[in-house]
N, C-alpha and C positions, 0 to 999 in steps of 0.2 A: 616630584609631582608636576612642577612647572615644565620640566623637559617633556614629560608625556603630553601635557596639554599643548605645548608648542608644536609637537609632532602630530598631534591628533585634534587639531582645532575643528576639523570637520565633524568629529564626534560630539564636540560641545555644541556646535550649531544644530546638529540633528537632535540633541537632547533638548535644546531650547525650543525647537520646532515641535517636538512631541509634547512638551509641557504646555505650550501655547495651544496645540490642537486639542489636548484634553480639557484645558480651561474653556475652550470654545464650546465644548459639549455642554457646559454648565450655563454659558451665556446665550448661545444661539443668536448672536448679534452679527456674526461674520467678520467682526473687526479682528479678533485674535487669530482667526483663520488666515486672514490676509497677512498678518505679521508672521505667522508660521511659514507662509509661502516665501516671505523675505528671508527667513532664517534658513530655509532649505536652499534657496539660491546662494546665500552666503556660504553654506556648506559646500556647494559645488565649486564656488570660486576658491575656497580654501583647499580643495583637492588639487587644483591647478596651481595656485599661488599660496602655498601654506605659510609663508613668512610675511605676507602683505596683509596684516590685520586691517589696516585702514581701507584697503580696497574691498575686503570682505564686508566691512561695515557699510561702506558707501553703496555697494551693489545691493546689499540686503535692504537698506533704507529706501533706495530708489524702487526696488521691486515692491516693497510693502506699500509705498506711497502710490505707485501705479495701480496696484491691485485695489487699494482702498478707493481710489478715484474712479477707476474704470469698471472693475468687476463687482465690487460690493454693492453698488446701487442697483445693478441688474439683478443680482441674487435676492436682495431685500425686496425689490418690487415683485419678483416672480414668486417668492415663497410667502411673504407676509401679506400681500395684497391680491391674492388669487380670487377667483369667483367663489362667492359664498354658496355652500352646498345646502340646498333646501331639502329637507327630509320629511317624510310623512305626508300629510295632506297639504302642507304649506306649499308644495310644488305646483298646485293647481290654482292658487290665488293669482288673479290677473289674467288667467287664460280665458278663452272664449269657448262656449259650447252652444248647443242648439236645444231648445225646449222640445221634448218629446211628448210629455203629458202636461196639460195646462197647469200653470203654477198659480196657486191661490194663497192669500195671506195666511190661511189656516193650515197650509202644508198640503201634502199629497201630490205635488207636481214632481216631474223628473226631467233631467237634461242628459244629453249625451256629450261627454267631455273626454277627449283623447281616446275615443272608442269604448269608454266605460259609461255605464248608466249610474247616475247619481240622483238621490232625492234632493229636491231643491225647494227653497222658499224665497219670496221677493225680498230685496234689500230694504225697501221702504215700508214693508209690512201692511200696505194698503192696496198695492197694485195686483192685477191679475195679468199674467203673461201668457198669451196664446201659443199653441204649438207652432213650431217652425221659426220662432223668434230667436235671433242670435242674442246671447247673454254673456256678460262678463262675470266671472266669479270674484266677488268682493271679499268674501270671508268663508271660513269653514266653521260650522257650529256642530260639533260632534261628527256625525257622518252626513250632515246636510250641507249642501252648497248654498250659500246666500248670494243671490244673483241680481244683476241689474240689466235691463234690456239695452242693447247697443245697436239694434237695427229693427227694421220692420219685419213682420212675419214673411217667410219665404213661401212662394206659391207651390214650388215643386220640391218635395222632400221624399225621395224614394224610401228612406228608412221609416217614414210615417205611413207608408202605403198609399200615398197620394199620387194620382196620375200627373204627368207633366202636361199642362194645358197647351203647350206649344207642339205637342206630339199629335200631328194630324194623321189619321188613318184614312186611306183611300179605299172605299168599298166599291170601286168600279169594276 
């Protein structure tokens, strides 16, 4: 058995790499994956220098340490700290829209938001927001956007059917 192991050290290193790789699937921490990379490197060294076990161990350890120091932090940052995916109506919170139909505290108003028409009510429940006013969506209550004005009413809103006051027609 020892003769076979001495002649096939590369297989032992690959076995260690496979076990570490499978254990990584349970932890998802990327530490065992970096150690598996070191074992694979040691397997490569053992194919070239089969009787230099000390060299295989040193190269495997150096590779593992380098992977842990350089590659693992990048992977962890990329995988575990990505952008949070907002689903449903949560994706509109914080976005700006334009009042299409006057918004009253008792409801009945509407805004255009990302090209969609939403029913809306004021955030403070006492304000009336006139058409053409830019608003920010503070919350979503069912299918109603709860909004707060962020600007003065605009004088030119083609989607409201209002003419542009700066548009001068020459009837000469």
